[in-house]
C-alpha positions as CSV (number, residue, x, y, z in Angstrom):
1,M,16.2,7.6,10.2
2,G,15.5,5.1,12.9
3,N,14.1,7.8,15.3
4,L,11.8,8.8,12.7
5,I,10.4,5.2,12.0
6,W,10.3,4.6,16.1
7,K,8.3,7.9,16.3
8,E,5.7,6.8,13.7
9,L,5.5,3.4,15.4
10,I,5.1,4.8,18.9
11,N,2.2,7.3,17.6
12,E,0.3,4.4,16.0
13,W,0.6,2.2,19.3
14,R,-0.7,5.0,21.3
15,S,-3.5,5.9,19.0
16,R,-4.1,2.5,17.2
17,E,-6.1,4.3,14.6
18,M,-4.4,3.6,11.2
19,V,-3.8,-0.4,11.4
20,V,-7.5,-0.8,13.1
21,S,-9.3,1.4,10.6
22,M,-7.3,-0.3,7.7
23,F,-8.2,-3.6,8.9
24,I,-11.7,-3.0,9.6
25,F,-12.0,-1.4,6.0
26,G,-10.3,-4.2,4.4
27,L,-12.6,-6.8,6.2
28,A,-15.8,-4.9,5.4
29,V,-15.0,-4.7,1.8
30,T,-13.8,-8.5,2.0
31,L,-17.5,-9.4,3.5
32,V,-19.2,-7.4,0.7
33,F,-17.5,-9.2,-1.9
34,A,-17.9,-12.6,-0.5
35,F,-21.7,-12.1,0.1
36,A,-22.7,-10.1,-2.7
37,F,-21.5,-12.5,-5.6
38,N,-23.2,-15.6,-5.8
39,V,-21.0,-17.7,-8.3
40,S,-19.0,-21.1,-8.4
41,P,-15.7,-21.4,-6.7
42,V,-14.2,-21.8,-10.0
43,L,-15.0,-18.4,-11.0
44,F,-14.0,-17.1,-7.7
45,R,-10.5,-18.4,-7.7
46,Q,-10.6,-16.6,-11.4
47,F,-11.2,-13.2,-10.2
48,A,-9.9,-13.3,-6.6
49,P,-6.6,-11.9,-7.4
50,G,-8.2,-8.7,-9.0
51,L,-10.5,-8.6,-5.8
52,L,-7.5,-8.9,-3.5
53,W,-5.6,-6.1,-5.0
54,V,-8.5,-3.9,-5.2
55,V,-9.1,-4.2,-1.4
56,I,-5.3,-3.6,-0.9
57,L,-5.3,-0.5,-3.0
58,F,-8.4,1.1,-1.1
59,T,-7.1,0.1,2.3
60,S,-3.7,1.9,1.4
61,V,-5.6,5.1,1.0
62,L,-6.9,5.2,4.8
63,G,-3.3,4.9,5.7
64,L,-1.7,7.3,3.3
65,N,-4.2,10.0,4.5
66,R,-3.2,9.3,8.2
67,L,0.7,9.2,7.5
68,F,1.3,12.8,7.1
69,S,-1.6,14.0,9.2
70,Y,0.1,14.8,12.2
71,E,2.8,17.3,10.0
72,G,-0.1,18.6,8.2
73,D,-2.5,19.3,11.0
74,M,0.0,20.6,13.3
75,D,2.2,22.4,10.8
76,A,5.1,20.2,12.0
77,H,6.7,20.3,8.3
78,W,8.3,23.4,9.3
79,S,10.4,21.4,11.5
80,W,11.4,19.3,8.3
81,I,12.7,22.7,6.8
82,S,14.5,23.9,9.8
83,A,16.2,20.5,10.8
84,P,19.7,19.9,9.7
85,I,18.7,16.3,8.2
86,D,18.5,15.0,4.8
87,R,14.8,15.0,4.1
88,G,15.1,12.3,1.7
89,L,15.3,10.1,4.9
90,V,12.0,11.5,6.0
91,F,10.6,10.5,2.8
92,L,12.0,6.8,3.3
93,S,11.1,6.5,6.9
94,K,7.3,7.3,5.7
95,L,7.7,4.7,3.0
96,L,8.8,2.2,5.3
97,V,6.5,2.9,8.4
98,G,3.5,2.9,5.6
99,F,4.4,-0.4,4.2
100,I,4.7,-1.9,7.8
101,F,1.0,-0.5,8.7
102,L,-0.4,-1.6,5.5
103,S,1.2,-5.2,5.8
104,M,0.0,-5.5,9.3
105,A,-3.6,-4.7,8.2
106,E,-3.3,-7.0,5.3
107,L,-1.8,-9.9,7.6
108,L,-5.2,-9.4,9.5
109,F,-7.9,-9.7,6.7
110,I,-6.1,-11.9,4.2
111,V,-7.1,-14.9,6.3
112,P,-10.9,-13.8,6.2
113,F,-10.5,-13.1,2.6
114,F,-9.3,-16.8,1.7
115,L,-11.9,-18.2,4.3
116,F,-15.0,-16.1,3.0
117,L,-14.4,-16.7,-0.8
118,N,-13.7,-20.3,0.2
119,L,-10.1,-20.2,-1.6
120,D,-7.8,-23.1,-1.4
121,V,-4.2,-22.5,-0.9
122,S,-2.7,-24.8,-3.4
123,F,0.0,-22.6,-4.6
124,S,3.6,-21.3,-3.5
125,I,3.3,-19.3,-0.4
126,L,6.7,-17.9,-0.7
127,F,5.9,-16.5,-4.2
128,F,2.6,-15.2,-2.9
129,L,4.4,-13.3,0.1
130,G,6.8,-11.9,-2.4
131,I,4.2,-10.5,-4.6
132,L,2.3,-8.9,-1.6
133,I,5.8,-7.4,-0.3
134,L,6.5,-6.0,-3.7
135,G,3.1,-4.8,-4.3
136,N,2.7,-3.3,-1.1
137,S,6.0,-1.4,-1.4
138,A,5.1,-0.1,-4.8
139,I,1.6,1.3,-3.9
140,I,3.0,2.7,-0.8
141,S,5.9,4.5,-2.3
142,I,3.7,6.0,-4.9
143,G,1.2,6.7,-2.5
144,C,3.8,8.7,-0.2
145,L,5.1,10.5,-3.0
146,I,1.4,11.7,-3.8
147,S,0.6,12.2,0.0
148,G,4.0,14.5,0.3
149,L,2.9,16.8,-2.5
150,A,-0.6,17.0,-1.1
151,L,0.5,17.6,2.4
152,R,-0.6,21.4,2.5
153,A,-3.5,20.9,0.2
154,N,-7.0,21.9,1.2
155,M,-8.7,18.7,0.1
156,R,-6.0,16.3,0.6
157,E,-8.2,13.5,1.6
158,V,-10.0,13.7,-1.8
159,L,-6.7,14.5,-3.8
160,I,-4.7,11.5,-2.5
161,P,-7.2,8.9,-4.0
162,V,-8.0,10.9,-7.1
163,L,-4.1,10.8,-7.9
164,L,-3.2,7.6,-6.4
165,F,-5.8,5.3,-8.4
166,P,-4.6,6.2,-12.0
167,L,-1.0,6.3,-11.0
168,A,-1.0,2.9,-9.0
169,S,-3.2,1.3,-11.6
170,P,-0.3,-0.3,-13.5
171,V,1.1,-1.8,-10.1
172,V,-2.3,-3.2,-9.4
173,I,-2.4,-4.9,-12.6
174,A,0.9,-6.2,-12.7
175,A,0.3,-7.4,-9.2
176,T,-2.9,-8.9,-10.0
177,K,-1.5,-10.8,-12.9
178,S,1.3,-12.2,-11.2
179,T,-1.0,-13.5,-8.4
180,V,-3.1,-15.0,-11.3
181,F,-0.1,-17.0,-12.5
182,I,0.9,-18.1,-8.8
183,F,-2.8,-19.2,-8.2
184,E,-2.6,-21.2,-11.3
185,N,0.9,-22.7,-10.4
186,K,2.6,-21.3,-13.5
187,P,6.4,-21.4,-13.8
188,F,8.3,-18.0,-13.1
189,G,9.3,-17.5,-16.4
190,E,5.9,-17.0,-17.7
191,W,5.2,-14.2,-15.5
192,R,8.6,-12.4,-14.5
193,I,7.7,-9.6,-16.9
194,W,5.0,-8.4,-14.5
195,I,7.8,-8.7,-11.5
196,L,10.1,-6.3,-13.4
197,I,7.0,-3.9,-13.9
198,L,6.5,-3.7,-10.2
199,F,9.9,-3.5,-9.4
200,T,10.4,-0.6,-11.8
201,F,7.5,1.4,-10.2
202,L,8.8,0.7,-7.1
203,L,12.4,1.9,-7.7
204,T,11.2,4.9,-9.8
205,S,8.9,6.4,-7.3
206,A,11.3,5.6,-4.3
207,L,14.1,7.4,-5.8
208,L,12.0,10.1,-7.0
209,G,10.8,10.8,-3.6
210,Y,14.3,10.6,-2.1
211,L,15.6,12.8,-4.4
212,F,13.2,15.5,-4.9
213,Y,11.4,15.6,-1.2
214,D,13.8,18.3,-0.5
215,Q,12.0,20.5,-2.9
216,I,8.6,19.1,-2.2
217,V,8.7,20.2,1.4
218,E,9.8,23.6,0.8
219,E,7.2,24.2,-1.9
């Protein structure tokens, strides 16, 4: 599994396609939101959590399209079938790599997001980082499962967002609600139910991918 993760990181370091494209896209959407809406800072703070998670969801699609592209373009998925390895580890390695790339791109455009939308940081940074980690993991785990299913589809670039957006919408809603409570400095007990929803989706999609990726690859 370590070798699989290292291979993905080396490929990205050589090409620098995924993280750069995700960052540029996230920054462009942030600029559109910042200059298109001329509202008061109070209103900006109210719908900023929703805008943030919409940007993260759209940005993740670019990474998911590229995450399995090498195996799909070069028919390298046949090596998964012939190799004497646990294919569930292949899925977990893709999940971890996708989470790393999304988090890297996110760290690059999160600061401009707060600057351009004129948002103050008067909330718990630890809670906010925890929500980002949990939300990113849940979105990527669902996306990796969909991307693996659409690996050999003719229109996989279109199929991934079509399937991802409805399936990941509960994750985005839960992450947005949690972020709203964090921005308002509400106690954890008032919004822990949304954390449980995020964790449930993450655990369910990660276990499904790990257990059934063997059949997904062969089919």
